[in-house]
C-alpha positions in Angstrom: 186.9 -58.0 -79.6 184.9 -56.9 -76.6 188.0 -55.8 -74.8 189.1 -53.7 -77.8 185.7 -52.2 -78.1 185.7 -51.3 -74.4 189.2 -49.7 -74.6 188.1 -47.7 -77.7 184.9 -46.6 -75.8 187.0 -45.4 -72.8 189.4 -43.5 -75.1 186.5 -41.8 -76.9 184.9 -40.9 -73.6 188.0 -40.1 -71.5 186.3 -37.3 -69.6 183.3 -39.4 -68.5 185.1 -41.2 -65.7 186.4 -37.8 -64.4 182.8 -36.4 -64.5 181.5 -39.4 -62.6 184.2 -39.1 -59.9 183.4 -35.4 -59.4 179.7 -36.1 -59.1 180.7 -38.9 -56.6 182.7 -36.4 -54.5 179.9 -33.8 -54.5 177.2 -36.3 -53.5 178.9 -38.9 -51.3 181.1 -36.6 -49.1 178.1 -34.8 -47.5 176.4 -38.1 -46.8 179.2 -39.5 -44.8 179.8 -36.6 -42.4 178.1 -38.4 -39.6 180.0 -41.6 -40.0 183.0 -42.6 -38.0 185.5 -42.2 -40.9 184.5 -39.0 -42.7 188.1 -37.8 -43.3 189.2 -41.1 -44.6 186.3 -41.3 -47.0 186.9 -37.7 -48.2 190.5 -38.6 -48.8 189.6 -41.6 -50.8 187.1 -39.6 -52.9 189.8 -37.0 -53.6 192.2 -39.7 -54.7 189.6 -41.0 -57.1 189.3 -37.6 -58.7 193.1 -37.4 -59.0 193.3 -40.8 -60.6 190.4 -40.0 -63.0 192.0 -36.7 -64.0 195.4 -38.4 -64.7 193.7 -41.0 -66.8 191.7 -38.4 -68.8 194.9 -36.7 -69.8 196.9 -39.9 -70.3 196.6 -39.6 -74.1 198.5 -36.3 -74.1 202.1 -37.3 -73.6 203.9 -34.2 -72.3 200.9 -32.9 -70.3 200.4 -36.4 -68.9 203.8 -36.4 -67.3 203.1 -33.1 -65.6 199.7 -34.3 -64.3 201.3 -37.5 -63.2 203.9 -35.7 -61.1 201.6 -33.1 -59.7 198.9 -35.8 -59.1 201.5 -37.8 -57.1 202.3 -34.7 -55.1 198.6 -34.1 -54.4 198.1 -37.7 -53.3 201.2 -37.4 -51.0 199.8 -34.2 -49.5 196.4 -35.8 -48.9 197.8 -38.8 -47.0 200.5 -36.8 -45.2 197.9 -34.6 -43.6 195.9 -37.7 -42.7 198.7 -39.6 -41.1 200.1 -36.6 -39.2 196.7 -36.0 -37.5 198.0 -37.3 -34.2 201.3 -35.6 -34.5 202.4 -32.2 -33.1 200.2 -29.3 -34.0 202.8 -27.5 -36.1 203.5 -30.7 -38.1 199.9 -31.3 -38.8 199.3 -27.6 -39.6 202.0 -27.5 -42.3 200.9 -30.9 -43.7 197.3 -29.7 -44.2 198.6 -26.5 -45.8 200.8 -28.5 -48.2 197.9 -30.8 -48.9 195.6 -27.9 -50.0 198.3 -26.2 -52.1 199.4 -29.4 -53.9 195.8 -30.3 -54.7 194.9 -26.8 -56.0 198.1 -26.7 -58.2 197.2 -30.1 -59.6 193.5 -29.1 -60.3 194.5 -25.9 -62.0 196.8 -27.7 -64.4 194.0 -30.2 -65.1 191.5 -27.4 -65.8 193.9 -25.7 -68.2 194.7 -28.8 -70.1 191.1 -30.0 -70.4 190.0 -26.5 -71.4 192.6 -26.3 -74.1 191.4 -29.7 -75.4 187.7 -28.7 -75.3 188.0 -25.4 -77.0 190.2 -26.5 -79.9 188.8 -26.8 -83.4 186.9 -29.9 -84.3 183.6 -31.7 -84.1 181.5 -31.1 -80.9 181.4 -34.7 -79.6 179.9 -36.1 -76.4 183.4 -36.4 -75.0 184.0 -32.7 -75.5 180.7 -31.9 -73.7 181.8 -34.2 -70.8 185.1 -32.3 -70.7 183.4 -28.9 -70.6 181.2 -30.0 -67.7 184.3 -31.4 -65.9 186.0 -28.0 -66.2 183.0 -26.3 -64.6 182.8 -28.8 -61.7 186.6 -28.7 -61.3 186.4 -24.9 -60.9 184.1 -25.5 -58.0 186.5 -28.0 -56.4 189.5 -25.6 -56.9 187.7 -22.7 -55.2 186.4 -25.1 -52.4 190.0 -26.1 -51.7 191.1 -22.5 -51.6 188.3 -21.6 -49.2 189.2 -24.6 -47.0 192.8 -23.4 -47.0 191.8 -19.8 -46.1 189.5 -21.0 -43.3 192.2 -23.3 -41.9 195.0 -20.8 -42.0 192.9 -17.8 -41.0 190.1 -18.9 -38.7 187.0 -16.7 -38.8 187.4 -15.9 -42.5 183.8 -17.3 -43.0 180.7 -17.1 -41.0 179.2 -20.6 -41.0 175.8 -21.8 -39.6 176.3 -23.5 -36.3 174.5 -26.6 -37.5 177.6 -27.4 -39.6 179.9 -29.4 -37.4 183.7 -29.0 -37.6 185.7 -31.6 -39.6 188.0 -32.2 -36.6 189.5 -30.3 -33.7 193.1 -31.3 -33.5 195.0 -29.3 -30.9 192.6 -26.4 -31.2 193.0 -26.2 -35.0 189.3 -27.0 -35.6 188.3 -26.5 -39.3 185.1 -27.2 -41.1 184.1 -30.0 -43.4 185.3 -29.8 -47.0 181.7 -30.4 -48.1 180.7 -27.1 -46.6 183.2 -25.2 -48.7 182.3 -27.3 -51.8 178.7 -26.3 -51.2 179.7 -22.6 -50.8 181.8 -22.8 -53.9 179.1 -24.1 -56.2 176.5 -21.7 -54.7 179.0 -18.9 -55.5 179.9 -20.3 -58.9 176.2 -20.4 -59.9 175.6 -17.0 -58.1 172.8 -18.5 -55.9 174.1 -17.0 -52.7 172.0 -18.5 -49.9 173.9 -16.8 -47.2 174.4 -19.6 -44.7 178.1 -19.6 -45.5 179.4 -16.1 -46.0 183.0 -14.7 -46.5 184.1 -12.3 -43.9 187.8 -11.6 -44.4 189.1 -9.6 -47.4 190.8 -12.6 -48.9 187.7 -14.8 -48.6 185.5 -12.1 -50.1 187.9 -11.5 -52.9 188.1 -15.1 -53.9 184.3 -15.4 -53.6 183.5 -12.6 -56.1 186.3 -13.8 -58.4 184.7 -17.3 -58.5 181.3 -15.7 -59.3 182.8 -13.7 -62.2 184.8 -16.7 -63.6 181.7 -18.9 -63.4 179.6 -16.6 -65.5 182.4 -15.8 -68.0 183.1 -19.5 -68.4 179.5 -20.3 -69.3 179.2 -17.4 -71.7 182.5 -18.2 -73.5 182.0 -22.0 -73.5 178.5 -21.8 -75.0 179.6 -19.3 -77.7 182.6 -21.5 -78.6 180.7 -24.7 -78.7 177.9 -23.2 -80.8 180.5 -21.7 -83.2 182.2 -25.1 -83.6 178.9 -26.8 -84.1 178.0 -24.4 -86.9 181.4 -24.6 -88.6 181.4 -28.4 -88.5 177.9 -28.7 -90.1 178.7 -26.0 -92.7 181.7 -28.0 -93.8 179.5 -31.1 -94.2 
């Protein structure tokens, strides 16, 4: 009975685990930057996000297969870049690029599927609210990954405060910690703009203003939609 109740609770709150994993990534990753295994811990946190996202969409049969395949590719990219760290510079470079691209593709699919589920007709439940928050946080992770890819493939695309140490410096390919770009992403998404991390290249600046616009539009559309659904549901009662 207890097991059945737990399974039912997990199904009814399928986005809660994903929400917790995203909060874990945002909070824990910056705290471990001075440890001896920052890259390994980051990879593990990213894997937790992938697993939670796949589980959240497991009740949708066809979308689940797509997320499972892309999730597997994202995991493969994460660990390929990790285990090629000591390899030749070219091999490691392409492994990191593939890692970023696979993860972004996976996250975009997850955002689209959750958004479709959240905005459909029906009662505004706690799970739907969890899902809407997940989409907002996932948008930040998507852009953070894009920023990391831009900074890695085009060094000098961002001006970053000197107090932020590089993630690593493999064969002269030094690139900054993912937490820095996650920070910049959420600062941009919420239009705070502290200025300690600033886009310099055209590509970086374009993605930065696009994120700011998307963040504001998402909040406006989401609030309007959820309020509308809430009113419709209570009028029918």
